[in-house]
C-alpha distance (Angstrom), angle and dihedral (degrees) to the residues before:
residue distance angle dihedral
A1 . . .
D2 3.82 . .
N3 3.78 89.9 .
L4 3.79 89.2 52.8
S5 3.84 92.6 50.4
D6 3.82 90.2 48.8
A7 3.78 91.8 48.2
L8 3.81 91.4 50.3
K9 3.81 91.6 48.8
K10 3.80 91.7 48.9
L11 3.79 91.6 48.9
K12 3.81 90.5 51.1
I13 3.79 92.4 58.0
T14 3.75 93.1 39.5
T15 3.74 115.4 126.6
S16 3.72 127.4 -174.5
D17 3.82 92.0 -96.7
S18 3.84 95.2 59.6
T19 3.79 111.9 112.8
A20 3.76 118.5 -91.9
D21 3.82 89.7 -127.8
S22 3.80 96.5 59.4
L23 3.81 88.7 45.2
E24 3.80 92.1 50.8
G25 3.80 90.3 50.3
C26 3.82 91.3 54.6
L27 3.81 92.5 46.8
D28 3.84 92.0 48.5
C29 3.79 88.6 51.9
L30 3.83 90.5 53.0
L31 3.80 92.7 48.1
Q32 3.80 90.4 49.7
A33 3.80 92.0 50.4
L34 3.82 91.1 47.2
A35 3.80 90.1 51.8
Q36 3.82 90.2 53.6
N37 3.81 98.7 43.4
N38 3.76 115.2 -1.8
M39 3.79 99.7 -179.2
E40 3.80 98.0 47.2
T41 3.82 92.6 44.3
S42 3.80 91.3 48.0
E43 3.81 90.2 53.8
K44 3.82 90.5 52.0
I45 3.80 91.4 47.7
Q46 3.80 90.2 51.8
K47 3.83 93.6 48.5
S48 3.80 92.9 47.2
G49 3.83 93.1 59.9
V50 3.83 91.6 -128.4
L51 3.82 92.7 131.5
Q52 3.82 90.1 77.8
V53 3.83 89.4 52.8
F54 3.82 90.2 54.7
A55 3.80 90.5 63.2
S56 3.80 90.2 65.4
L57 3.83 92.4 45.4
L58 3.83 93.8 56.9
T59 3.79 96.9 91.8
P60 3.82 126.0 134.1
Q61 3.86 90.4 -130.3
S62 3.82 95.8 57.3
S63 3.80 119.6 94.1
C64 3.83 89.1 -147.4
T65 3.80 96.3 58.7
A66 3.83 96.4 99.8
K67 3.83 90.8 51.1
V68 3.81 92.6 49.2
A69 3.82 90.4 49.9
N70 3.81 89.1 47.6
I71 3.83 90.5 53.2
I72 3.83 90.8 49.5
A73 3.81 89.4 49.1
E74 3.83 90.9 51.7
V75 3.79 93.8 44.6
A76 3.84 92.4 48.3
R77 3.79 90.8 58.6
N78 3.81 83.9 83.7
E79 3.78 115.0 78.8
F80 3.83 93.0 -141.4
M81 3.83 91.3 57.7
R82 3.81 99.2 55.2
S83 3.81 98.5 79.4
P84 3.85 92.3 43.8
C85 3.84 88.5 53.3
V86 3.80 89.1 53.7
D87 3.82 92.5 44.3
A88 3.82 90.6 50.7
G89 3.82 88.0 60.9
L90 3.83 94.6 -116.1
V91 3.82 97.4 137.2
P92 3.87 100.8 70.0
P93 3.85 94.6 50.8
L94 3.83 90.3 44.2
V95 3.81 90.7 51.9
Q96 3.84 88.8 49.1
L97 3.81 88.8 54.9
L98 3.82 89.4 60.1
N99 3.81 85.5 76.4
C100 3.80 94.4 62.3
K101 3.81 124.8 98.0
D102 3.81 100.3 -136.1
Q103 3.82 108.4 111.5
E104 3.82 96.0 -151.9
V105 3.82 91.5 50.5
L106 3.83 90.2 48.6
L107 3.80 91.4 48.3
Q108 3.82 95.3 50.6
T109 3.82 92.3 40.8
G110 3.82 90.5 52.0
R111 3.81 89.6 50.0
A112 3.81 92.7 47.8
L113 3.81 94.1 49.9
G114 3.81 92.0 43.4
N115 3.80 92.1 52.8
I116 3.82 93.5 44.8
C117 3.84 88.3 53.7
Y118 3.80 95.2 47.5
D119 3.82 107.5 117.7
S120 3.80 89.6 -28.3
H121 3.77 121.6 125.1
E122 3.83 91.6 -169.2
G123 3.80 92.2 48.8
R124 3.79 93.3 51.7
N125 3.78 93.0 46.1
A126 3.79 91.7 50.9
V127 3.84 92.6 49.7
D128 3.80 90.1 45.8
H129 3.80 91.2 49.3
A130 3.83 91.8 49.6
G131 3.84 91.4 49.2
G132 3.82 94.6 -118.0
A133 3.81 98.5 146.5
H134 3.79 93.7 58.7
I135 3.82 93.2 55.2
V136 3.82 92.1 46.4
V137 3.83 92.0 50.5
D138 3.83 88.9 51.2
H139 3.82 90.2 50.3
I140 3.82 91.7 50.7
R141 3.79 89.6 49.6
S142 3.80 94.0 51.9
L143 3.82 94.7 42.3
C144 3.80 94.6 42.4
S145 3.82 98.0 101.2
K146 3.84 96.8 41.7
T147 3.79 113.7 103.0
D148 3.83 101.8 -178.5
P149 3.86 113.5 121.3
A150 3.83 94.7 -111.9
S151 3.82 92.9 53.1
E152 3.81 92.0 45.5
K153 3.80 90.4 51.3
L154 3.80 90.6 51.2
L155 3.81 91.6 47.1
T156 3.81 90.0 51.8
V157 3.82 91.6 52.4
F158 3.82 92.8 46.2
C159 3.81 93.0 48.6
G160 3.81 88.8 49.0
M161 3.79 90.3 50.0
L162 3.83 92.0 52.9
M163 3.79 89.7 46.9
N164 3.83 92.7 53.9
Y165 3.79 89.9 42.5
S166 3.81 95.6 55.7
N167 3.81 104.1 26.5
E168 3.83 110.8 136.9
N169 3.81 91.0 -13.9
D170 3.81 111.0 117.4
T171 3.80 94.6 -169.7
L172 3.80 94.8 53.7
Q173 3.81 91.6 41.5
S174 3.83 89.2 54.1
Q175 3.80 88.8 48.5
L176 3.84 91.2 55.1
I177 3.80 91.3 45.7
N178 3.82 90.3 52.1
M179 3.81 88.6 51.0
G180 3.81 86.9 59.6
V181 3.80 96.8 -114.6
I182 3.82 94.4 146.9
P183 3.83 100.3 70.5
T184 3.83 88.5 44.1
L185 3.81 93.3 53.1
V186 3.82 91.9 45.7
K187 3.80 90.0 52.3
L188 3.81 88.8 47.1
L189 3.80 91.2 53.7
G190 3.80 91.3 52.3
I191 3.81 94.7 49.3
H192 3.82 98.3 41.4
C193 3.82 101.5 36.5
Q194 3.85 89.5 127.1
N195 3.81 91.9 60.5
A196 3.81 106.7 84.7
A197 3.83 97.6 -166.7
L198 3.79 94.0 48.8
T199 3.80 92.8 43.5
E200 3.80 89.5 52.3
M201 3.81 91.7 51.2
C202 3.81 90.7 50.1
L203 3.81 91.1 50.6
V204 3.79 93.6 50.5
A205 3.82 89.8 47.4
F206 3.83 89.4 50.8
G207 3.79 90.8 48.3
N208 3.81 88.3 53.1
L209 3.77 94.9 49.4
A210 3.81 100.5 35.7
E211 3.80 93.4 73.5
L212 3.82 90.7 69.5
E213 3.81 116.9 87.9
S214 3.82 92.5 -141.2
S215 3.81 90.3 56.5
K216 3.80 93.4 56.9
E217 3.79 91.5 60.9
Q218 3.82 89.3 53.2
F219 3.81 92.8 44.9
A220 3.81 88.9 52.5
Y221 3.82 89.5 62.9
T222 3.82 92.7 55.6
N223 3.81 131.8 66.4
I224 3.83 91.2 -109.6
A225 3.82 92.1 130.5
E226 3.79 92.3 56.6
E227 3.83 93.3 45.0
L228 3.80 94.6 48.3
V229 3.80 93.9 47.3
K230 3.82 90.4 47.5
L231 3.81 89.8 50.7
F232 3.80 92.2 44.2
K233 3.81 92.7 55.4
K234 3.83 90.1 57.9
Q235 3.80 96.0 52.7
I236 3.77 122.6 104.6
E237 3.80 101.5 163.1
H238 3.80 118.5 85.3
D239 3.83 93.6 -136.7
K240 3.81 92.7 54.6
K241 3.81 91.9 49.2
E242 3.79 89.1 47.7
M243 3.83 90.3 54.5
I244 3.79 91.4 53.3
F245 3.81 91.1 46.0
E246 3.80 89.0 54.9
V247 3.81 89.4 59.4
L248 3.81 95.4 40.1
A249 3.82 95.9 53.6
P250 3.85 98.2 60.1
L251 3.83 91.8 38.0
A252 3.80 91.9 51.2
E253 3.81 89.4 61.9
N254 3.81 86.3 77.3
D255 3.83 112.3 84.2
V256 3.82 94.9 -145.1
I257 3.82 91.0 51.7
K258 3.84 90.8 45.4
L259 3.80 89.0 61.0
Q260 3.82 92.0 44.5
L261 3.82 90.3 52.1
V262 3.80 91.2 49.7
E263 3.80 90.7 49.4
A264 3.82 90.9 47.1
G265 3.82 90.0 58.6
L266 3.81 101.2 -106.7
V267 3.81 92.4 138.5
E268 3.81 92.5 61.2
C269 3.83 89.2 51.8
L270 3.80 91.0 50.5
L271 3.80 93.7 48.2
E272 3.80 89.4 50.3
I273 3.82 91.1 52.6
V274 3.80 90.4 50.0
Q275 3.79 91.0 51.0
K276 3.81 92.7 49.1
T277 3.80 97.3 45.2
V278 3.81 104.9 34.1
D279 3.81 96.9 94.9
S280 3.80 97.2 35.3
D281 3.80 123.8 105.7
K282 3.82 94.0 -165.1
E283 3.79 112.2 122.9
D284 3.83 94.0 -127.7
D285 3.80 92.1 49.9
I286 3.81 92.9 49.0
A287 3.82 89.3 50.9
E288 3.82 91.3 48.2
L289 3.79 92.2 48.5
K290 3.81 90.5 52.8
T291 3.81 94.5 46.4
A292 3.82 93.8 46.0
S293 3.81 95.3 47.4
D294 3.83 92.7 43.6
L295 3.81 90.0 51.2
M296 3.80 89.9 49.1
V297 3.82 89.8 55.7
L298 3.80 90.3 47.5
L299 3.84 91.3 54.2
L300 3.81 88.4 55.0
L301 3.80 91.9 58.5
G302 3.81 90.6 78.1
D303 3.82 112.9 84.4
E304 3.80 95.2 -139.4
S305 3.79 96.5 41.9
M306 3.82 90.5 46.4
Q307 3.80 93.8 50.1
K308 3.80 91.4 46.5
L309 3.82 90.5 55.1
F310 3.82 93.8 42.8
E311 3.83 91.4 58.9
G312 3.80 92.2 -173.3
G313 3.80 90.3 -51.0
R314 3.80 91.5 -62.9
G315 3.80 96.3 91.1
S316 3.80 116.3 124.2
V317 3.82 89.5 -135.6
F318 3.80 91.0 54.8
Q319 3.82 90.3 48.8
R320 3.83 92.1 49.0
V321 3.79 91.7 50.4
L322 3.82 89.4 51.0
S323 3.79 89.1 57.2
W324 3.82 89.2 59.9
I325 3.81 92.6 67.7
P326 3.84 97.7 71.2
S327 3.84 90.2 40.7
N328 3.82 120.6 121.0
S329 3.79 92.0 -128.9
H330 3.81 112.8 96.1
Q331 3.79 88.9 -153.3
L332 3.82 91.8 57.1
Q333 3.80 93.3 42.7
L334 3.80 87.9 53.2
A335 3.81 94.1 46.6
G336 3.81 91.2 45.2
A337 3.81 93.2 52.2
L338 3.82 92.2 44.8
A339 3.80 89.8 48.8
I340 3.83 90.6 52.8
A341 3.82 89.2 49.0
N342 3.82 87.9 52.7
F343 3.81 93.8 46.6
A344 3.83 87.0 49.9
R345 3.78 94.2 70.7
N346 3.79 99.0 109.7
D347 3.79 133.4 42.0
G348 3.81 96.0 -115.4
N349 3.81 93.6 56.1
C350 3.83 92.2 43.6
I351 3.81 93.4 51.3
H352 3.80 91.9 47.5
M353 3.81 92.5 49.2
V354 3.82 94.7 48.1
D355 3.82 90.3 48.5
N356 3.80 89.2 51.8
G357 3.78 98.3 55.3
I358 3.79 102.8 -101.3
V359 3.79 92.3 134.2
Q360 3.79 90.3 63.9
K361 3.81 91.4 52.5
L362 3.82 91.9 50.1
M363 3.82 92.1 47.6
E364 3.79 90.6 51.0
L365 3.80 89.0 49.9
L366 3.82 91.1 50.9
D367 3.78 89.6 48.6
R368 3.81 89.8 58.5
H369 3.80 89.2 56.0
V370 3.81 103.9 44.7
E371 3.79 97.6 99.3
D372 3.84 112.5 52.9
G373 3.77 87.6 -25.2
N374 3.76 129.9 175.8
V375 3.81 105.5 -87.3
T376 3.81 95.5 -150.5
V377 3.81 91.0 52.3
Q378 3.83 91.3 47.9
H379 3.80 90.1 49.7
A380 3.82 93.2 48.0
A381 3.83 94.9 47.0
L382 3.81 91.2 48.6
S383 3.84 89.8 48.3
A384 3.79 89.5 54.4
L385 3.82 92.8 48.4
R386 3.81 91.3 47.5
N387 3.82 91.5 53.4
L388 3.81 92.5 45.4
A389 3.84 89.8 53.1
I390 3.83 93.8 59.4
P391 3.87 99.6 86.9
V392 3.83 110.5 79.3
V393 3.82 93.9 -130.8
N394 3.83 91.6 56.9
K395 3.80 97.7 55.5
A396 3.83 99.5 75.2
K397 3.83 91.6 40.9
M398 3.80 91.7 52.1
L399 3.80 92.5 45.1
S400 3.81 92.0 51.7
A401 3.83 88.8 47.7
G402 3.83 87.2 61.0
V403 3.81 99.5 -109.7
A404 3.83 93.8 142.6
E405 3.83 91.0 55.5
A406 3.81 91.8 45.9
V407 3.81 90.9 51.4
L408 3.83 94.0 46.0
K409 3.81 89.4 62.8
F410 3.80 86.2 75.6
L411 3.82 95.1 57.3
R412 3.80 87.7 103.7
S413 3.80 92.0 59.0
E414 3.80 115.5 121.6
M415 3.82 93.2 -164.6
P416 3.83 112.6 105.4
P417 3.85 95.1 -150.2
V418 3.83 89.9 55.2
Q419 3.81 92.0 43.7
F420 3.81 89.9 50.8
K421 3.82 94.8 52.0
L422 3.83 92.8 42.1
L423 3.82 90.3 55.6
G424 3.81 93.0 45.7
T425 3.81 91.6 49.9
L426 3.82 93.3 51.2
R427 3.81 91.3 46.1
M428 3.82 91.4 52.5
L429 3.82 92.1 46.7
I430 3.82 96.9 53.4
D431 3.81 96.4 44.9
A432 3.84 103.4 130.3
Q433 3.84 90.1 -13.7
A434 3.82 101.4 121.3
E435 3.80 97.9 179.5
A436 3.82 94.4 49.7
A437 3.81 91.3 44.4
E438 3.80 90.0 52.7
Q439 3.79 93.5 46.9
L440 3.82 92.4 50.4
G441 3.80 93.2 40.1
K442 3.82 90.8 58.3
N443 3.82 90.9 50.1
V444 3.82 99.5 107.1
K445 3.81 94.0 -166.2
L446 3.81 91.4 54.6
V447 3.81 94.5 45.3
E448 3.83 92.4 47.8
R449 3.81 90.5 50.4
L450 3.82 90.0 49.3
V451 3.80 91.2 52.0
E452 3.82 89.4 49.6
W453 3.83 91.5 49.8
C454 3.82 90.9 47.7
E455 3.82 84.1 72.9
A456 3.83 96.0 49.7
K457 3.79 92.7 119.5
D458 3.83 92.2 169.4
H459 3.80 90.6 60.1
A460 3.79 110.1 50.1
G461 3.82 92.5 178.5
V462 3.81 93.8 55.0
M463 3.82 91.1 43.9
G464 3.82 92.1 50.5
E465 3.82 94.5 46.2
S466 3.84 92.1 47.8
N467 3.79 90.7 53.6
R468 3.79 91.4 47.0
L469 3.81 92.5 49.9
L470 3.84 91.8 49.0
S471 3.79 89.3 52.8
A472 3.84 92.3 44.0
L473 3.83 91.9 53.5
I474 3.82 88.9 58.3
R475 3.81 97.4 39.1
H476 3.80 95.8 49.7
S477 3.82 99.1 37.6
K478 3.85 98.6 39.0
S479 3.81 81.8 -163.3
K480 3.81 127.3 154.7
D481 3.81 90.3 -151.7
V482 3.80 91.3 55.8
I483 3.82 91.4 48.9
R484 3.82 90.8 49.5
T485 3.83 90.9 50.5
I486 3.81 90.9 50.7
V487 3.83 92.4 46.7
Q488 3.82 91.7 49.4
S489 3.82 91.1 48.9
G490 3.83 92.1 52.7
G491 3.82 96.5 -110.2
I492 3.82 99.6 134.4
K493 3.82 96.6 81.7
H494 3.82 89.7 55.2
L495 3.81 92.6 53.5
V496 3.80 89.4 50.3
T497 3.83 90.8 50.3
M498 3.82 88.9 47.5
A499 3.82 88.5 59.8
T500 3.82 87.0 68.2
S501 3.82 94.2 51.6
E502 3.82 118.8 134.0
H503 3.82 88.1 -126.0
V504 3.82 113.3 82.8
I505 3.81 92.0 -152.6
M506 3.82 91.0 57.6
Q507 3.83 93.0 44.3
N508 3.78 88.8 52.4
E509 3.81 95.0 47.7
A510 3.82 89.2 50.8
L511 3.83 94.2 48.9
V512 3.83 92.8 49.1
A513 3.83 90.8 49.5
L514 3.82 91.3 47.4
A515 3.83 90.6 49.3
L516 3.84 89.1 53.9
I517 3.82 90.2 48.8
A518 3.82 89.9 50.5
A519 3.82 91.6 47.6
L520 3.83 97.7 45.2
E521 3.83 108.6 26.7
L522 3.79 108.8 12.9
V523 3.81 95.7 143.3
T524 3.83 93.0 51.9
A525 3.81 93.2 48.1
E526 3.83 98.0 35.7
K527 3.81 97.6 99.5
D528 3.82 94.4 45.8
L529 3.82 92.2 47.7
E530 3.79 89.6 51.1
N531 3.82 93.6 47.9
A532 3.81 90.9 48.6
Q533 3.84 89.4 55.3
L534 3.78 93.1 -125.6
V535 3.83 94.4 161.6
Q536 3.82 92.4 55.5
I537 3.81 90.5 48.4
L538 3.82 91.6 51.2
H539 3.80 90.3 49.8
R540 3.80 88.6 52.9
L541 3.83 93.2 48.5
L542 3.81 92.1 50.0
S543 3.83 93.9 46.3
D544 3.80 94.0 48.2
D545 3.83 112.3 94.0
R546 3.81 89.5 -156.1
S547 3.84 93.9 63.2
A548 3.80 111.8 112.4
P549 3.86 117.0 -112.8
E550 3.83 92.6 -110.4
I551 3.83 89.8 52.6
K552 3.81 91.3 52.8
Y553 3.83 90.9 46.0
N554 3.82 95.1 49.7
S555 3.82 92.1 43.2
M556 3.83 89.6 57.4
V557 3.82 92.0 46.5
L558 3.81 87.6 52.8
I559 3.84 93.5 48.3
C560 3.82 89.5 54.3
A561 3.81 89.8 53.1
L562 3.82 94.9 45.1
I563 3.80 95.2 57.3
G564 3.81 87.1 72.0
S565 3.83 85.4 78.9
E566 3.80 117.6 74.4
P567 3.83 99.3 -142.9
L568 3.82 92.4 43.1
Q569 3.82 91.6 46.1
K570 3.82 89.0 54.8
E571 3.81 89.5 52.9
V572 3.79 90.9 50.2
Q573 3.81 91.6 50.7
S574 3.80 92.7 48.1
M575 3.80 92.6 55.6
A576 3.81 102.8 59.5
F577 3.82 94.9 -119.2
L578 3.81 91.4 161.0
E579 3.78 91.3 68.8
V580 3.85 93.8 51.2
V581 3.82 93.3 43.9
S582 3.80 95.5 48.0
K583 3.82 89.5 56.4
L584 3.81 89.0 56.2
R585 3.84 91.3 59.4
S586 3.79 87.1 83.8
H587 3.85 93.7 46.9
E588 3.84 114.0 139.5
N589 3.82 90.1 -125.1
K590 3.83 107.6 80.8
T591 3.81 95.2 -151.5
V592 3.81 90.8 53.1
A593 3.83 91.4 46.6
Q594 3.87 91.9 50.5
Q595 3.80 92.4 47.6
A596 3.83 88.9 49.1
S597 3.83 90.2 56.2
L598 3.83 92.0 48.9
T599 3.81 92.1 45.7
E600 3.81 91.5 48.3
Q601 3.82 89.9 53.6
R602 3.82 92.4 49.0
L603 3.81 92.3 47.9
A604 3.83 91.8 47.0
V605 3.84 91.3 51.6
E606 3.82 92.7 47.5
S607 3.80 93.2 49.1
């Protein structure tokens, strides 16, 4: 301790003419003390005011420079020392030292700057201001191809410095990307894949940068996919695989890179991991199984990568993923169902899958999750069924396979994501399927649940889908029984509200359903239509210049149907509809103009 105090005192009075030997002795003493107790020594160094002296010692000519930089690097390992290092003006001379040729000086300077930047806003700003990153990127570029131990050590330190410099800082990450650091780091990874420390630094740097959208475009122009897959195949340790996964996941969000990863053979690696870990209850294996299967699903989100793996439904990858659905692992069931939902993104794939018995597998999976089931699995299986029901030719096949009944088992669910997918699946199934629409529309339990969900104000998606399904039941069945069921369950007011939706498609669906109600069961629905103020709403839709042509057209069709009811006709007469309709005779849309003429005639006769 006394030696340390003496050394600090000597350094304080040091001037440039003191002998290099006495200076070296003091610096060695500091390094020794830091090695024994870094934190305590750092505190003493800070209190002594020696940091300011260091700034003048950081000169390329001095033989002590590397030791001074080493001391700064050691001191800056402590969080409380980083701002004092910046305040003492150490960053500009350190950045200047990056221009020297001495390897030891470069190594210690890189360490010092890297540690000053670690988790320190002030440190990063100071390095940025002094232009440090640019010089380091140039160094990495020129050292990139050298494989001697000294160069690799320097590269590791420089990569670490850039990582600390840009970690969780979008602005500085963008700056590095604009300097073209990505292709350099990818090249580095390829050349130095045998060097574990350097590889690790590259991976962490990639993980940092890969979150930014602009980086993905740059990564897509490199052979990163190939390098990462090559590296991945060599890994045995869980932690190393995990590191690579952390880079792969953000990169795989880019469709071009998805395809590159598929072509580089990542899928085979992922399937192998699934096979090895599926029956294990070890924590690491469970984590690996989840990451691998999630990544597999992510790769299928790209149209090209998905189609490549589907291979007309004969692909071995597609077949393997199918085998996940009956698995006992919830994670694999989930990934399998999500993968099917992703494969089911075009009519050809959907038709092939339905013809090859996938619906049965999904229904069996749902059956396993009816009572206290796994919500994410329910949601995924329903998503897959909804997508499969989109092509017209699949609807009747899926209905006769019993999909509607399987889906209705989840009516009791209190989980909005499940409710949302259940509604979407039923709506897809009954599209232009009159018999099924009638059967479901007469199901009082279903209709009552829909009416309840039409009021789910906290869940706009569920509310919207419930309204759309109510309307679809009427539009596709054109059945008086269905309309009566919906009237008795209190559904009319929701269809009227739906006619004021901000989405034209929903307004239209509501108006068409209401026109069918008015044409088929006006007397039954009369009171509810009156209470819901339908006539006033139609007047508003026709008067509003922003209403789409089809909304104006269907509103007039509905008015003509409503005047068959005495109380509703009185409302129509009291609201000066003739005036609004006669203006629409000169509407630019011919269909609207013709309907306006017809409506005007009907209104004139009735008045």
